[in-house]
KEMARSE-25144 format. One record per residue (C-alpha): residue number from 1; residue in three letters; z, x, y. Coordinates in Angstrom, 2 decimals. Layout:
<nodes>
<num:NUM&residuo:ALA&z:Z&x:X&y:Y>
...
</nodes>
This chain:
<nodes>
<num:1&residuo:MET&z:-8.92&x:13.89&y:40.49>
<num:2&residuo:PHE&z:-8.51&x:17.54&y:39.63>
<num:3&residuo:ARG&z:-9.71&x:19.85&y:42.40>
<num:4&residuo:ASN&z:-8.67&x:23.25&y:41.14>
<num:5&residuo:GLY&z:-10.43&x:23.37&y:37.77>
<num:6&residuo:ASN&z:-7.49&x:22.09&y:35.69>
<num:7&residuo:GLN&z:-9.58&x:19.20&y:34.41>
<num:8&residuo:ASN&z:-10.66&x:21.18&y:31.32>
<num:9&residuo:ALA&z:-7.07&x:22.15&y:30.54>
<num:10&residuo:ALA&z:-5.91&x:18.54&y:30.88>
<num:11&residuo:THR&z:-8.75&x:17.30&y:28.68>
<num:12&residuo:GLN&z:-7.94&x:19.90&y:26.02>
<num:13&residuo:ALA&z:-4.23&x:18.96&y:26.10>
<num:14&residuo:ALA&z:-5.11&x:15.29&y:25.71>
<num:15&residuo:ARG&z:-7.25&x:16.08&y:22.66>
<num:16&residuo:GLU&z:-4.46&x:18.09&y:21.02>
<num:17&residuo:TYR&z:-1.91&x:15.32&y:21.53>
<num:18&residuo:LEU&z:-1.18&x:13.58&y:18.21>
<num:19&residuo:SER&z:-0.60&x:9.91&y:18.85>
<num:20&residuo:ASP&z:1.89&x:7.89&y:16.84>
<num:21&residuo:ARG&z:-0.79&x:5.23&y:16.38>
<num:22&residuo:ILE&z:-2.27&x:5.57&y:12.93>
<num:23&residuo:GLU&z:-5.78&x:4.59&y:13.95>
<num:24&residuo:GLU&z:-5.96&x:7.40&y:16.53>
<num:25&residuo:ARG&z:-5.21&x:10.21&y:14.10>
<num:26&residuo:PRO&z:-7.96&x:12.53&y:12.89>
<num:27&residuo:VAL&z:-10.23&x:11.00&y:10.27>
<num:28&residuo:ALA&z:-10.07&x:12.35&y:6.72>
<num:29&residuo:THR&z:-13.23&x:13.25&y:4.88>
<num:30&residuo:SER&z:-12.32&x:11.52&y:1.61>
<num:31&residuo:ILE&z:-14.04&x:8.31&y:0.52>
<num:32&residuo:MET&z:-10.84&x:6.25&y:0.32>
<num:33&residuo:ARG&z:-8.97&x:6.61&y:3.57>
<num:34&residuo:TRP&z:-5.41&x:5.45&y:3.03>
<num:35&residuo:SER&z:-4.73&x:5.44&y:6.77>
<num:36&residuo:PHE&z:-7.43&x:2.78&y:7.11>
<num:37&residuo:VAL&z:-5.82&x:0.74&y:4.30>
<num:38&residuo:LEU&z:-2.41&x:1.19&y:5.94>
<num:39&residuo:THR&z:-3.72&x:0.01&y:9.31>
<num:40&residuo:TRP&z:-5.17&x:-3.19&y:7.83>
<num:41&residuo:PHE&z:-2.10&x:-3.81&y:5.67>
<num:42&residuo:MET&z:0.04&x:-3.52&y:8.80>
<num:43&residuo:ARG&z:-2.23&x:-5.98&y:10.61>
<num:44&residuo:VAL&z:-1.94&x:-8.52&y:7.78>
<num:45&residuo:LEU&z:1.84&x:-8.07&y:7.91>
<num:46&residuo:ALA&z:1.69&x:-8.55&y:11.68>
<num:47&residuo:ILE&z:0.01&x:-11.94&y:11.26>
<num:48&residuo:LEU&z:2.65&x:-12.99&y:8.72>
<num:49&residuo:TRP&z:5.47&x:-11.82&y:10.97>
<num:50&residuo:ILE&z:4.02&x:-13.58&y:14.02>
<num:51&residuo:MET&z:4.14&x:-16.79&y:12.01>
<num:52&residuo:LYS&z:7.70&x:-16.01&y:10.89>
<num:53&residuo:GLY&z:8.81&x:-15.30&y:14.47>
<num:54&residuo:LEU&z:7.12&x:-18.41&y:15.85>
<num:55&residuo:SER&z:8.77&x:-20.53&y:13.16>
<num:56&residuo:ALA&z:12.16&x:-19.27&y:14.38>
<num:57&residuo:TRP&z:11.17&x:-20.27&y:17.93>
<num:58&residuo:ALA&z:10.13&x:-23.68&y:16.60>
<num:59&residuo:VAL&z:13.66&x:-24.13&y:15.24>
<num:60&residuo:ILE&z:15.17&x:-23.08&y:18.58>
<num:61&residuo:LEU&z:12.91&x:-25.41&y:20.58>
<num:62&residuo:GLY&z:13.38&x:-28.31&y:18.19>
<num:63&residuo:ILE&z:9.75&x:-28.63&y:17.15>
<num:64&residuo:TRP&z:10.43&x:-29.12&y:13.42>
<num:65&residuo:THR&z:13.95&x:-30.43&y:13.80>
<num:66&residuo:PRO&z:15.45&x:-33.22&y:15.89>
<num:67&residuo:VAL&z:16.21&x:-32.29&y:19.49>
<num:68&residuo:GLY&z:19.76&x:-30.98&y:19.80>
<num:69&residuo:HIS&z:19.93&x:-29.98&y:16.14>
<num:70&residuo:PHE&z:19.90&x:-26.25&y:16.95>
<num:71&residuo:GLU&z:22.67&x:-26.60&y:19.54>
<num:72&residuo:SER&z:24.91&x:-28.48&y:17.11>
<num:73&residuo:ARG&z:24.76&x:-25.72&y:14.49>
<num:74&residuo:SER&z:27.33&x:-22.92&y:14.19>
<num:75&residuo:THR&z:27.25&x:-19.92&y:16.48>
<num:76&residuo:GLY&z:26.43&x:-17.64&y:13.54>
<num:77&residuo:TYR&z:23.40&x:-19.74&y:12.68>
<num:78&residuo:GLN&z:22.22&x:-19.76&y:16.30>
<num:79&residuo:ALA&z:22.65&x:-15.99&y:16.65>
<num:80&residuo:THR&z:20.77&x:-15.36&y:13.43>
<num:81&residuo:ILE&z:17.83&x:-17.57&y:14.40>
<num:82&residuo:ILE&z:17.64&x:-15.98&y:17.87>
<num:83&residuo:TYR&z:17.81&x:-12.49&y:16.34>
<num:84&residuo:PHE&z:14.87&x:-13.22&y:14.03>
<num:85&residuo:ALA&z:12.94&x:-14.99&y:16.79>
<num:86&residuo:LEU&z:13.04&x:-11.73&y:18.76>
<num:87&residuo:ILE&z:12.88&x:-8.98&y:16.15>
<num:88&residuo:ASP&z:10.11&x:-10.60&y:14.10>
<num:89&residuo:LEU&z:7.79&x:-10.84&y:17.10>
<num:90&residuo:ILE&z:8.64&x:-7.31&y:18.28>
<num:91&residuo:ALA&z:7.96&x:-5.98&y:14.79>
<num:92&residuo:ALA&z:4.70&x:-7.95&y:14.64>
<num:93&residuo:VAL&z:3.45&x:-6.35&y:17.87>
<num:94&residuo:GLY&z:4.31&x:-2.88&y:16.58>
<num:95&residuo:LEU&z:2.64&x:-3.60&y:13.25>
<num:96&residuo:TRP&z:-0.52&x:-4.85&y:14.95>
<num:97&residuo:MET&z:-0.67&x:-1.70&y:17.02>
<num:98&residuo:ALA&z:-0.33&x:0.31&y:13.77>
<num:99&residuo:SER&z:2.42&x:2.27&y:15.45>
<num:100&residuo:THR&z:5.20&x:4.17&y:13.71>
<num:101&residuo:TRP&z:7.88&x:2.20&y:15.53>
<num:102&residuo:GLY&z:6.23&x:-1.03&y:14.35>
<num:103&residuo:GLY&z:6.78&x:-0.10&y:10.73>
<num:104&residuo:ILE&z:10.36&x:0.86&y:11.45>
<num:105&residuo:MET&z:11.06&x:-2.39&y:13.31>
<num:106&residuo:TRP&z:9.45&x:-4.34&y:10.46>
<num:107&residuo:LEU&z:11.63&x:-2.56&y:7.89>
<num:108&residuo:LEU&z:14.68&x:-3.36&y:10.05>
<num:109&residuo:ALA&z:13.65&x:-7.02&y:10.28>
<num:110&residuo:ILE&z:12.91&x:-7.44&y:6.60>
<num:111&residuo:MET&z:16.05&x:-5.58&y:5.47>
<num:112&residuo:SER&z:18.12&x:-7.69&y:7.89>
<num:113&residuo:HIS&z:16.67&x:-10.80&y:6.30>
<num:114&residuo:LEU&z:17.42&x:-9.57&y:2.78>
<num:115&residuo:ILE&z:20.97&x:-8.49&y:3.61>
<num:116&residuo:LEU&z:21.78&x:-11.71&y:5.47>
<num:117&residuo:ALA&z:20.25&x:-13.76&y:2.65>
<num:118&residuo:ALA&z:22.51&x:-11.97&y:0.16>
<num:119&residuo:PHE&z:25.73&x:-12.35&y:2.15>
<num:120&residuo:PHE&z:25.08&x:-15.59&y:4.08>
<num:121&residuo:PRO&z:22.81&x:-17.79&y:1.95>
<num:122&residuo:GLY&z:23.76&x:-20.86&y:3.97>
<num:123&residuo:ILE&z:22.28&x:-19.39&y:7.14>
<num:124&residuo:VAL&z:19.27&x:-17.40&y:5.89>
<num:125&residuo:SER&z:17.11&x:-18.70&y:3.07>
<num:126&residuo:GLY&z:16.75&x:-16.15&y:0.34>
<num:127&residuo:GLY&z:15.35&x:-17.69&y:-2.79>
<num:128&residuo:VAL&z:14.27&x:-15.53&y:-5.69>
<num:129&residuo:MET&z:10.61&x:-15.85&y:-4.72>
<num:130&residuo:THR&z:11.32&x:-14.85&y:-1.10>
<num:131&residuo:VAL&z:13.35&x:-11.82&y:-2.14>
<num:132&residuo:ALA&z:10.72&x:-10.76&y:-4.69>
<num:133&residuo:PHE&z:7.93&x:-11.20&y:-2.12>
<num:134&residuo:PHE&z:9.77&x:-9.17&y:0.52>
<num:135&residuo:LEU&z:10.65&x:-6.39&y:-1.94>
<num:136&residuo:THR&z:7.01&x:-6.26&y:-3.07>
<num:137&residuo:LEU&z:5.86&x:-5.97&y:0.55>
<num:138&residuo:ILE&z:8.32&x:-3.13&y:1.14>
<num:139&residuo:ALA&z:7.18&x:-1.27&y:-1.98>
<num:140&residuo:VAL&z:3.49&x:-1.67&y:-1.10>
<num:141&residuo:TYR&z:4.11&x:-0.57&y:2.50>
<num:142&residuo:LEU&z:6.05&x:2.52&y:1.43>
<num:143&residuo:GLY&z:3.44&x:3.39&y:-1.20>
<num:144&residuo:ILE&z:0.49&x:3.09&y:1.16>
<num:145&residuo:SER&z:2.40&x:4.99&y:3.86>
<num:146&residuo:TRP&z:3.10&x:7.81&y:1.42>
<num:147&residuo:LEU&z:-0.54&x:7.96&y:0.35>
<num:148&residuo:ALA&z:-1.68&x:7.97&y:4.00>
<num:149&residuo:ALA&z:0.73&x:10.81&y:4.77>
<num:150&residuo:GLN&z:-0.52&x:12.82&y:1.78>
<num:151&residuo:GLU&z:-4.09&x:12.29&y:2.95>
<num:152&residuo:ASN&z:-3.45&x:14.44&y:6.02>
<num:153&residuo:HIS&z:-2.20&x:17.44&y:4.02>
</nodes>
């Protein structure tokens, strides 16, 4: 507890602090709040990426494949699956929190998937539909992020 009257100063400093969480930023007065749309788009992405990360863990644990199948694959395949098992879930947590680092981690995860799919199609699936879907998600995310940033100016 504050005993010397600094409680008001600390409260004022806490109010002036601009959080990196989108939902904690000041509310705009316009009818269509793009920050609200961005927050819910990030939460939908978070659910998709939780499923993607858990599917990588299912491969590691042998849930969808025979037991020992993961261990018998190449080291490159194992490293790739482990990488996506970790980064997809980390990105999903950041997306759900509507945090700036969540969007960055998601962009890292999705770009990693696209690059690995282009150069190592035997390890990472990258069909035309998957690539088109991921590129569409990136474009929508960047567009909504830009509109949300313009809303604050």
